[in-house]
VEXLUM-781435 format. One line per 3 residues: number of its first residue (from 1); their letters; for each residue x, y, z of N, C-alpha, C, O. Coordinates in pm, 1 decimal. Example, Ala and Ser with C-alpha at 12.3 -4.5 7.8 and 13.67 -1.06 7.14 Angstrom:
1	as	1319.0:-569.0:780.0:1230.0:-450.0:780.0:1320.0:-330.0:780.0:1423.6:-331.9:846.5 ~ 1285.0:-225.0:708.0:1367.0:-106.0:714.0:1290.0:3.0:787.0:1340.9:113.8:803.9 $
END
This chain:
1	mrr	-6322.9:-5338.5:3470.3:-6280.5:-5219.9:3455.8:-6146.4:-5276.5:3445.5:-6094.3:-5198.9:3365.4 ~ -6052.0:-5368.6:3478.2:-5962.1:-5404.5:3482.8:-5898.7:-5470.0:3348.6:-5784.2:-5515.2:3345.6 ~ -5991.3:-5469.4:3233.2:-5972.5:-5504.5:3088.1:-5966.3:-5385.3:3046.5:-5874.1:-5368.7:2966.7 $
4	liv	-6021.8:-5303.3:3066.4:-6012.4:-5149.8:3006.8:-5878.6:-5072.4:3061.8:-5800.7:-5008.6:2990.9 ~ -5871.8:-5086.0:3160.7:-5676.5:-5006.7:3186.3:-5606.4:-5127.6:3119.9:-5586.7:-5083.1:3006.8 ~ -5570.6:-5218.6:3120.6:-5506.2:-5336.3:3015.4:-5553.4:-5275.7:2926.1:-5537.1:-5160.4:2966.1 $
7	grk	-5597.7:-5269.1:2839.0:-5600.4:-5191.9:2723.5:-5616.9:-5075.7:2702.6:-5653.2:-5046.5:2588.6 ~ -5603.6:-4999.8:2770.7:-5579.5:-4850.1:2769.5:-5413.1:-4901.0:2768.9:-5349.4:-4860.5:2671.7 ~ -5350.5:-4971.8:2852.1:-5210.8:-4924.3:2846.3:-5182.5:-5034.6:2752.7:-5062.9:-5062.1:2762.5 $
10	rls	-5211.1:-5070.8:2710.8:-5149.5:-5128.7:2522.0:-5210.0:-5051.5:2414.9:-5151.0:-5046.8:2307.0 ~ -5287.5:-5008.4:2425.9:-5300.1:-4875.3:2338.4:-5201.0:-4723.1:2430.8:-5202.4:-4617.1:2368.2 ~ -5181.0:-4723.3:2466.9:-5065.6:-4628.2:2516.9:-4961.3:-4685.7:2469.6:-4925.8:-4643.3:2359.7 $
13	val	-4893.1:-4777.4:2520.4:-4820.1:-4876.9:2514.1:-4774.1:-4853.1:2313.8:-4663.7:-4824.2:2267.6 ~ -4877.6:-4873.6:2253.2:-4890.5:-4912.4:2136.6:-4880.2:-4744.1:2055.2:-4811.9:-4740.8:1952.8 ~ -4942.1:-4620.9:2098.2:-4900.4:-4535.5:2071.2:-4759.9:-4483.6:2105.8:-4696.9:-4407.0:2032.9 $
16	all	-4723.0:-4524.6:2205.5:-4578.2:-4493.8:2236.7:-4528.1:-4490.4:2144.1:-4497.7:-4395.4:2071.9 ~ -4503.4:-4667.8:2129.3:-4445.2:-4692.8:1994.5:-4461.5:-4659.2:1862.2:-4369.8:-4623.0:1788.5 ~ -4575.3:-4670.4:1831.6:-4622.2:-4560.9:1714.8:-4553.6:-4426.6:1664.6:-4516.4:-4387.3:1554.1 $
19	ltl	-4552.9:-4373.7:1790.6:-4476.5:-4241.4:1782.1:-4337.8:-4244.6:1813.6:-4270.4:-4142.6:1799.4 ~ -4281.2:-4365.3:1860.6:-4159.9:-4319.8:1843.9:-4067.4:-4406.2:1702.0:-3947.5:-4406.8:1674.2 ~ -4168.7:-4462.4:1646.1:-4113.8:-4485.5:1480.3:-4122.2:-4404.4:1443.0:-4013.6:-4355.7:1411.8 $
22	ala	-4254.6:-4311.2:1409.8:-4254.8:-4222.0:1308.5:-4136.7:-4108.5:1338.9:-4059.2:-4063.5:1254.6 ~ -4141.2:-4079.1:1457.1:-4047.7:-3959.1:1490.9:-3897.3:-4038.6:1449.0:-3823.3:-3964.7:1384.2 ~ -3858.9:-4134.4:1467.9:-3744.3:-4219.0:1440.1:-3701.8:-4230.3:1255.6:-3588.9:-4246.3:1209.2 $
25	gga	-3830.6:-4216.2:1179.7:-3813.3:-4212.8:1061.8:-3769.2:-4108.5:985.8:-3698.6:-4110.3:885.0 ~ -3833.7:-3988.5:1063.6:-3796.4:-3850.4:1048.8:-3711.2:-3805.9:1088.2:-3696.5:-3687.9:1056.5 ~ -3615.2:-3861.8:1169.7:-3491.3:-3827.0:1225.2:-3412.2:-3893.8:1109.7:-3307.3:-3831.6:1093.2 $
28	fay	-3419.7:-3957.8:1056.9:-3350.9:-4044.6:915.9:-3349.3:-4017.8:753.7:-3270.4:-4051.3:665.3 ~ -3469.4:-3943.6:754.1:-3537.6:-3943.7:599.8:-3450.5:-3804.2:587.9:-3436.3:-3718.0:674.6 ~ -3396.0:-3808.1:453.2:-3329.5:-3680.0:417.2:-3316.9:-3693.1:255.9:-3287.1:-3796.0:195.2 $
31	wtq	-3343.7:-3575.8:204.2:-3316.1:-3594.3:27.5:-3164.2:-3625.2:-34.3:-3065.3:-3639.8:37.5 ~ -3163.3:-3630.9:-145.1:-3041.1:-3629.4:-234.5:-3039.5:-3573.2:-349.3:-3145.8:-3574.8:-411.4 ~ -2933.4:-3514.3:-405.2:-2910.7:-3433.7:-490.9:-2772.6:-3457.6:-536.3:-2698.5:-3491.3:-443.9 $
34	ggs	-2715.8:-3449.8:-654.1:-2601.9:-3458.3:-713.4:-2521.4:-3262.7:-734.6:-2550.3:-3192.0:-638.0 ~ -2469.5:-3219.6:-800.6:-2463.2:-3128.4:-863.7:-2304.2:-3092.2:-892.5:-2222.2:-3175.1:-853.0 ~ -2264.5:-2994.3:-947.2:-2142.5:-2928.8:-1011.0:-2102.2:-2793.8:-987.7:-2144.8:-2717.4:-901.1 $
37	gsg	-2025.2:-2775.3:-1064.8:-1983.9:-2614.0:-993.2:-1773.7:-2578.9:-1077.4:-1714.2:-2641.3:-1165.3 ~ -1745.3:-2499.9:-1022.9:-1585.8:-2482.6:-1150.1:-1537.9:-2423.3:-998.5:-1580.7:-2402.7:-884.9 ~ -1405.7:-2410.3:-1091.0:-1270.0:-2324.0:-1038.2:-1213.3:-2266.9:-1115.8:-1262.3:-2226.1:-1221.1 $
40	taa	-1086.6:-2250.7:-1076.4:-1032.1:-2174.7:-1158.7:-865.5:-2183.9:-1094.9:-856.1:-2137.6:-981.2 ~ -720.0:-2244.3:-1162.6:-611.0:-2221.0:-1122.6:-576.1:-2151.5:-1252.7:-635.6:-2139.5:-1359.8 ~ -423.0:-2097.3:-1192.1:-370.1:-2016.2:-1307.8:-200.1:-2015.0:-1277.8:-162.1:-1951.0:-1179.8 $
43	agt	-91.3:-2091.2:-1369.0:29.0:-2020.2:-1363.8:55.9:-1934.2:-1349.2:5.0:-1838.9:-1408.3 ~ 165.9:-1921.7:-1248.2:228.9:-1795.6:-1236.2:333.2:-1700.8:-1359.9:334.2:-1755.1:-1470.4 ~ 379.1:-1628.8:-1354.1:476.3:-1574.8:-1469.9:617.5:-1544.2:-1402.9:627.6:-1492.8:-1291.6 $
46	tsa	710.1:-1575.9:-1471.2:833.4:-1522.6:-1443.7:888.9:-1370.0:-1489.2:875.7:-1323.4:-1602.3 ~ 937.0:-1320.4:-1405.0:1006.2:-1214.4:-1431.9:1166.4:-1214.8:-1420.8:1220.0:-1275.9:-1328.4 ~ 1260.6:-1127.6:-1540.9:1381.5:-1121.3:-1572.2:1480.0:-1083.1:-1485.7:1471.2:-983.0:-1414.7 $
49	itv	1594.6:-1174.1:-1488.2:1624.4:-1154.8:-1367.0:1779.3:-1068.2:-1408.2:1817.3:-1027.8:-1518.1 ~ 1841.1:-1060.7:-1283.4:1983.8:-974.8:-1324.4:2077.2:-1032.1:-1315.1:2105.2:-1116.5:-1230.0 ~ 2153.5:-985.8:-1421.4:2304.1:-1068.5:-1416.9:2473.0:-991.5:-1412.1:2547.6:-938.4:-1494.4 $
52	nqt	2476.8:-1025.2:-1255.1:2617.2:-955.6:-1267.4:2710.9:-995.5:-1294.4:2719.4:-1111.4:-1334.9 ~ 2810.6:-920.7:-1283.4:2958.8:-912.1:-1320.6:3028.5:-920.4:-1224.4:3003.2:-851.0:-1125.9 ~ 3154.1:-1022.7:-1226.1:3187.8:-1019.5:-1058.9:3363.9:-972.7:-1098.7:3425.1:-1007.6:-1199.6 $
55	gsi	3402.5:-907.9:-1014.9:3535.3:-828.9:-1068.4:3550.2:-727.0:-1156.0:3448.0:-693.4:-1215.8 ~ 3652.4:-667.9:-1179.8:3636.1:-540.0:-1241.5:3775.2:-543.9:-1334.0:3890.1:-530.0:-1292.3 ~ 3741.2:-561.7:-1441.7:3839.2:-521.9:-1564.4:3874.0:-409.1:-1585.1:3798.0:-320.0:-1622.9 $
58	tgl	4066.1:-388.9:-1550.3:4112.6:-273.0:-1607.2:4248.5:-303.6:-1728.3:4296.7:-390.2:-1801.3 ~ 4256.9:-222.9:-1703.0:4402.0:-238.0:-1803.3:4435.2:-337.7:-1963.1:4531.9:-404.5:-1999.8 ~ 4288.7:-301.4:-2032.2:4322.8:-356.4:-2189.8:4400.2:-202.9:-2263.8:4393.6:-80.2:-2255.8 $
61	ypg	4456.4:-286.9:-2319.9:4525.6:-190.1:-2439.8:4480.7:-285.3:-2548.4:4388.6:-366.3:-2538.0 ~ 4583.3:-258.1:-2688.9:4524.3:-316.7:-2813.7:4598.1:-428.9:-2843.6:4705.2:-437.2:-2783.4 ~ 4575.2:-501.9:-2906.6:4602.7:-630.5:-2916.8:4643.5:-745.9:-2765.7:4639.1:-862.5:-2804.9 $
64	esp	4671.2:-738.8:-2648.4:4696.0:-794.9:-2560.6:4564.9:-929.7:-2556.6:4456.4:-914.6:-2612.7 ~ 4594.0:-1026.1:-2498.3:4516.1:-1114.4:-2470.2:4382.7:-1072.5:-2351.3:4360.4:-1004.8:-2251.0 ~ 4321.3:-1164.8:-2444.2:4130.9:-1145.1:-2385.1:4150.9:-1174.5:-2237.2:4243.6:-1247.2:-2201.3 $
67	val	4042.5:-1104.3:-2126.2:4064.3:-1122.5:-1996.7:3914.5:-1164.6:-1942.1:3811.9:-1099.4:-1960.9 ~ 3924.0:-1266.3:-1883.0:3801.2:-1338.3:-1854.5:3684.4:-1278.8:-1765.2:3694.8:-1234.2:-1651.0 ~ 3568.7:-1288.7:-1845.3:3468.5:-1219.8:-1762.3:3358.1:-1322.2:-1680.0:3329.8:-1422.5:-1745.6 $
70	sgd	3307.8:-1314.3:-1578.4:3236.1:-1382.4:-1520.2:3137.7:-1301.2:-1435.4:3106.8:-1182.8:-1422.0 ~ 3093.6:-1450.9:-1371.0:2978.3:-1329.3:-1293.1:2858.4:-1445.4:-1199.3:2857.1:-1567.4:-1183.5 ~ 2762.8:-1326.7:-1150.4:2639.8:-1442.2:-1112.6:2501.4:-1396.2:-1072.6:2496.5:-1277.7:-1105.5 $
73	ftn	2396.0:-1428.9:-1022.4:2323.2:-1321.7:-1046.6:2227.3:-1330.7:-971.1:2216.4:-1440.9:-917.4 ~ 2099.7:-1203.2:-928.2:2050.4:-1151.7:-857.6:1883.9:-1209.9:-865.8:1844.0:-1139.1:-958.3 ~ 1782.6:-1282.1:-831.5:1686.5:-1319.9:-855.3:1581.5:-1274.2:-750.7:1497.8:-1353.6:-707.7 $
76	mvn	1587.1:-1145.8:-710.8:1479.2:-1117.3:-621.9:1334.9:-1123.4:-687.0:1231.6:-1128.4:-620.3 ~ 1339.1:-1122.6:-798.0:1183.4:-1090.9:-859.7:1096.4:-1186.4:-880.9:981.7:-1148.3:-904.3 ~ 1120.5:-1322.6:-879.6:1082.2:-1462.7:-890.3:1055.2:-1480.7:-716.7:1090.3:-1425.8:-612.3 $
79	pgp	971.0:-1592.9:-760.9:936.4:-1620.3:-592.8:1028.8:-1778.6:-556.6:1064.9:-1834.2:-452.9 ~ 1040.0:-1808.0:-698.8:1151.3:-1940.8:-688.7:1251.8:-1947.8:-814.0:1270.3:-1861.0:-899.3 ~ 1306.2:-2062.7:-803.3:1406.9:-2039.8:-954.5:1398.2:-2069.2:-1028.3:1343.2:-2178.8:-1039.3 $
82	vyv	1453.5:-1985.0:-1170.3:1411.0:-1987.9:-1283.1:1551.4:-2098.4:-1367.0:1647.5:-2146.6:-1307.2 ~ 1523.7:-2110.9:-1497.8:1625.2:-2178.3:-1550.3:1681.9:-2040.6:-1663.6:1614.0:-1968.3:-1736.5 ~ 1834.7:-2043.5:-1639.7:1899.1:-1980.1:-1767.7:1992.6:-2114.0:-1826.1:2028.0:-2215.4:-1766.0 $
85	ssv	2009.6:-2083.9:-1924.6:2058.4:-2199.4:-2063.4:2220.9:-2103.5:-2104.5:2321.9:-2159.9:-2146.7 ~ 2212.9:-1995.8:-2086.4:2374.5:-1918.4:-2110.9:2352.4:-1778.8:-2120.6:2235.9:-1740.1:-2129.1 ~ 2441.6:-1700.3:-2120.8:2465.8:-1539.8:-2037.1:2520.6:-1540.9:-2213.3:2587.0:-1631.5:-2263.5 $
88	taa	2483.0:-1443.6:-2269.0:2557.6:-1351.8:-2411.0:2603.8:-1217.8:-2322.9:2559.1:-1180.8:-2214.4 ~ 2699.1:-1162.5:-2398.2:2712.9:-1036.9:-2389.5:2766.9:-931.7:-2494.7:2819.1:-994.9:-2586.5 ~ 2773.6:-809.9:-2513.9:2818.8:-742.9:-2585.1:2813.6:-576.0:-2539.0:2734.7:-524.5:-2459.8 $
91	vht	2908.1:-519.9:-2604.4:2980.3:-379.8:-2587.9:2837.4:-302.8:-2573.3:2748.6:-334.2:-2652.5 ~ 2815.0:-214.5:-2486.0:2715.0:-125.1:-2495.8:2728.0:-8.0:-2605.4:2830.8:54.5:-2579.3 ~ 2669.8:40.2:-2706.7:2686.0:131.2:-2810.4:2772.6:260.7:-2761.0:2705.7:329.7:-2684.1 $
94	fss	2880.9:302.8:-2780.7:2901.2:455.8:-2749.6:3032.9:424.3:-2802.5:3099.4:322.8:-2823.4 ~ 3053.3:630.6:-2825.0:3131.6:681.1:-2864.5:3237.8:841.6:-2795.0:3203.1:958.3:-2777.1 ~ 3364.9:773.2:-2774.4:3470.8:868.8:-2724.9:3562.8:914.5:-2820.0:3617.1:833.9:-2895.4 $
97	qad	3587.7:1039.2:-2825.5:3632.8:1102.8:-2918.8:3706.1:1259.7:-2815.7:3660.6:1372.6:-2834.0 ~ 3790.6:1238.3:-2740.8:3848.8:1336.5:-2659.3:3946.0:1378.9:-2763.7:3992.0:1488.7:-2732.5 ~ 4010.1:1320.7:-2909.7:4108.3:1354.5:-2964.0:4030.4:1366.7:-3128.2:4019.0:1298.5:-3230.1 $
100	agk	3989.1:1498.9:-3075.4:3926.4:1531.7:-3278.7:3955.8:1493.3:-3436.0:3887.6:1478.9:-3537.5 ~ 4125.6:1482.8:-3392.4:4234.3:1458.5:-3497.1:4244.3:1322.6:-3512.5:4326.1:1286.7:-3597.2 ~ 4159.4:1202.5:-3430.6:4195.0:1087.5:-3434.9:4084.2:1029.1:-3461.3:3996.0:1114.9:-3466.1 $
103	pac	4037.4:909.7:-3484.2:3929.2:833.3:-3469.6:3866.3:799.0:-3382.6:3939.6:725.2:-3316.9 ~ 3742.1:807.3:-3322.3:3690.8:773.6:-3181.6:3656.0:637.2:-3160.0:3597.4:547.4:-3220.5 ~ 3720.1:657.1:-3039.9:3705.5:513.7:-2982.5:3547.5:436.7:-2971.4:3478.0:497.6:-2890.0 $
106	tqa	3483.2:330.0:-3027.7:3338.8:302.7:-3036.8:3364.3:163.9:-2965.4:3476.4:123.1:-2934.9 ~ 3235.9:91.2:-2940.9:3223.7:-63.5:-2942.0:3296.3:-145.2:-3053.5:3334.2:-260.9:-3035.2 ~ 3310.4:-87.5:-3152.1:3404.0:-167.4:-3267.1:3553.5:-214.1:-3234.1:3615.2:-311.6:-3277.0 $
109	dfa	3602.2:-89.1:-3121.8:3761.6:-120.4:-3081.2:3723.3:-235.2:-2994.8:3823.1:-298.6:-2960.8 ~ 3589.3:-292.6:-2938.6:3631.7:-376.2:-2798.3:3572.3:-574.6:-2911.6:3541.8:-588.6:-3030.1 ~ 3578.0:-636.5:-2844.6:3574.2:-769.6:-2882.4:3512.1:-864.9:-2749.7:3593.7:-885.6:-2659.9 $
112	itg	3394.6:-914.7:-2734.9:3357.4:-1052.1:-2654.5:3355.2:-1155.9:-2685.8:3255.9:-1168.9:-2757.5 ~ 3431.5:-1290.1:-2672.1:3446.9:-1387.6:-2745.0:3404.1:-1527.8:-2605.0:3403.6:-1529.3:-2481.9 ~ 3386.9:-1584.0:-2667.0:3393.3:-1725.4:-2594.7:3188.9:-1790.3:-2585.8:3104.6:-1765.5:-2672.0 $
115	tat	3172.6:-1847.4:-2494.6:3037.5:-1922.9:-2464.8:3044.0:-1912.1:-2332.7:3156.7:-1936.2:-2289.4 ~ 2956.1:-1881.9:-2244.2:2889.5:-1839.3:-2154.9:2762.9:-1993.6:-2091.2:2648.3:-1976.4:-2049.9 ~ 2833.0:-2123.9:-2103.8:2669.5:-2184.2:-2075.6:2670.4:-2226.9:-1925.0:2754.9:-2291.9:-1863.4 $
118	vaa	2549.6:-2170.5:-1882.3:2516.0:-2203.7:-1712.4:2400.6:-2316.1:-1714.7:2420.4:-2369.4:-1605.5 ~ 2308.7:-2373.9:-1763.8:2267.5:-2447.1:-1848.3:2203.1:-2553.2:-1659.7:2229.1:-2669.8:-1629.9 ~ 2113.3:-2439.9:-1570.0:2100.3:-2460.0:-1429.3:1980.4:-2371.4:-1365.3:1922.1:-2305.9:-1451.7 $
121	qia	1928.8:-2354.0:-1230.7:1843.7:-2328.3:-1194.9:1883.4:-2249.5:-1108.9:1936.4:-2279.9:-1002.0 ~ 1861.3:-2145.9:-1148.4:1908.9:-2016.8:-1063.4:1820.4:-2017.5:-943.6:1702.0:-2047.4:-958.9 ~ 1884.4:-1976.0:-781.2:1723.8:-2004.3:-698.0:1708.1:-1827.1:-656.8:1777.8:-1727.6:-676.7 $
124	hgt	1598.9:-1850.0:-601.4:1567.7:-1661.9:-550.6:1693.3:-1630.8:-444.9:1738.5:-1704.9:-357.6 ~ 1735.9:-1490.4:-483.9:1823.4:-1433.3:-388.6:1923.1:-1346.2:-449.6:1898.7:-1318.5:-567.0 ~ 2029.9:-1295.4:-399.7:2135.5:-1178.7:-441.9:2291.8:-1248.2:-437.5:2381.3:-1265.4:-354.8 $
127	nvg	2272.1:-1269.0:-543.3:2433.3:-1308.3:-607.7:2416.5:-1522.0:-600.1:2487.9:-1608.7:-549.7 ~ 2363.7:-1523.6:-632.0:2322.0:-1647.5:-625.3:2349.7:-1743.2:-794.0:2344.1:-1688.8:-904.3 ~ 2377.8:-1886.9:-770.3:2453.6:-1917.4:-908.6:2603.0:-1844.6:-998.6:2676.7:-1759.0:-949.7 $
130	sws	2617.0:-1901.7:-1127.4:2753.4:-1839.5:-1151.9:2773.7:-1869.6:-1303.7:2734.0:-1977.9:-1346.7 ~ 2823.2:-1794.9:-1373.1:2860.5:-1787.2:-1446.7:2982.2:-1760.1:-1550.9:3036.3:-1657.1:-1510.7 ~ 3045.5:-1804.3:-1660.6:3211.4:-1784.7:-1675.3:3190.5:-1824.7:-1818.1:3089.3:-1859.5:-1878.9 $
133	gls	3356.7:-1804.8:-1865.9:3376.7:-1868.2:-2039.8:3343.1:-1754.5:-2120.0:3322.9:-1765.9:-2240.9 ~ 3338.1:-1676.3:-2076.3:3318.9:-1535.3:-2197.2:3425.7:-1437.2:-2141.5:3429.1:-1407.1:-2022.2 ~ 3537.6:-1375.2:-2260.4:3603.2:-1267.1:-2232.7:3604.7:-1145.9:-2293.0:3545.0:-1149.6:-2400.6 $
136	iql	3663.9:-1005.8:-2257.0:3711.0:-899.1:-2340.3:3787.2:-891.3:-2368.1:3875.3:-954.1:-2309.3 ~ 3831.4:-782.7:-2516.1:3971.4:-761.6:-2538.6:3907.7:-613.9:-2611.9:3797.1:-578.6:-2653.0 ~ 4047.5:-550.3:-2602.3:4048.3:-372.8:-2687.4:4122.7:-454.8:-2834.3:4211.5:-537.9:-2815.2 $
139	vng	4091.4:-432.1:-2930.9:4101.4:-532.9:-3020.8:4205.0:-436.2:-3141.4:4189.9:-321.2:-3182.8 ~ 4305.5:-534.4:-3170.4:4422.1:-414.6:-3221.6:4384.3:-385.7:-3361.6:4417.7:-471.4:-3443.4 ~ 4297.2:-241.9:-3421.9:4301.8:-211.2:-3483.2:4373.5:-143.6:-3592.8:4474.8:-82.0:-3559.5 $
142	agn	4342.3:-143.4:-3709.6:4386.0:-51.9:-3807.2:4461.9:55.1:-3795.8:4574.3:69.8:-3843.9 ~ 4372.9:165.0:-3702.7:4397.6:286.4:-3737.9:4453.8:354.8:-3590.8:4494.6:255.2:-3531.0 ~ 4469.5:434.0:-3531.0:4521.5:527.0:-3403.0:4393.0:501.6:-3301.4:4281.3:540.5:-3335.6 $
145	qdn	4410.6:445.4:-3195.5:4292.6:411.4:-3094.1:4337.1:474.6:-3004.1:4288.2:420.9:-2904.7 ~ 4415.8:577.0:-2963.1:4435.7:695.7:-2862.5:4322.5:700.1:-2788.3:4316.0:692.9:-2665.6 ~ 4207.0:715.7:-2888.4:4102.8:777.5:-2789.4:4030.8:686.8:-2732.5:3938.4:730.1:-2663.8 $
148	ckg	4043.5:572.6:-2738.9:4058.6:458.3:-2604.6:4117.1:449.0:-2485.5:4060.6:417.6:-2380.7 ~ 4221.5:473.8:-2498.8:4291.5:518.9:-2344.0:4200.6:589.3:-2265.5:4133.7:692.5:-2270.2 ~ 4232.0:457.9:-2162.0:4093.9:569.3:-2052.2:3958.8:536.4:-2024.3:3882.1:540.8:-1928.1 $
151	vsv	3956.9:485.6:-2198.6:3825.2:469.8:-2154.6:3736.0:341.7:-2081.3:3772.5:225.0:-2095.0 ~ 3652.8:367.6:-2027.0:3581.2:263.1:-1961.6:3422.6:212.1:-2029.2:3320.3:279.8:-2039.8 ~ 3439.7:111.0:-2057.0:3314.5:82.4:-2105.3:3201.9:-36.7:-2052.3:3224.0:-125.7:-1970.2 $
154	tid	3103.4:-15.3:-2109.5:2995.1:-62.9:-2018.8:2933.6:-217.3:-2118.8:2898.3:-221.3:-2236.6 ~ 2940.0:-324.7:-2020.3:2876.8:-459.0:-2108.9:2732.6:-502.9:-2097.0:2682.0:-537.0:-1990.1 ~ 2691.6:-501.1:-2172.5:2526.9:-521.5:-2156.5:2527.2:-711.7:-2192.1:2539.2:-777.9:-2295.2 $
157	yta	2499.7:-758.3:-1990.6:2462.2:-837.3:-2036.0:2290.0:-955.7:-2058.3:2177.7:-907.6:-2042.7 ~ 2309.7:-1075.1:-2087.7:2171.9:-1079.1:-2083.0:2165.7:-1267.2:-2026.5:2261.0:-1345.0:-2032.8 ~ 2091.0:-1284.2:-1998.8:2023.1:-1419.5:-1962.2:1962.3:-1505.1:-1999.1:1860.4:-1517.8:-1931.3 $
160	np	1975.5:-1609.0:-2112.2:1885.0:-1666.3:-2165.2:1829.7:-1781.0:-2141.6:1900.5:-1881.5:-2134.9 ~ 1675.9:-1788.4:-2122.5:1605.6:-1917.2:-2110.1:1647.5:-2042.3:-2192.9:1586.4:-2148.3:-2179.9 $
END
């Protein structure tokens, strides 16, 4: 009988060991598989910034020396800095003729000269960066320029990339 008990014990131990190995093997078994996928990334874009003129120009008259123009920028539409190489300017188209007997005052009576090289990154913000190097003058025309007296002109500025 003792042999039967010892044999059963051995059988029980052997079954327990076999069961343990089976469970252990099952716990570490897995499948492998490769795969692929895709995603996207997009670059942002920039928007135009505002060129500001600092200072007010007054007292222009025919033949007087050119008066310096200067300013800064407002870059609130872009989340980061934008590069500006230069600023150009032109007198906005207009015609003023208070005295019909004399020639009209037009943008041709004014000249903008010089070069406004910036060559810089303009940070996000208001009144950032700076530009200078342009001048405005009321040219000394060949005819009567009385209709230019007291005229206030608009200057259109362009920031160039």
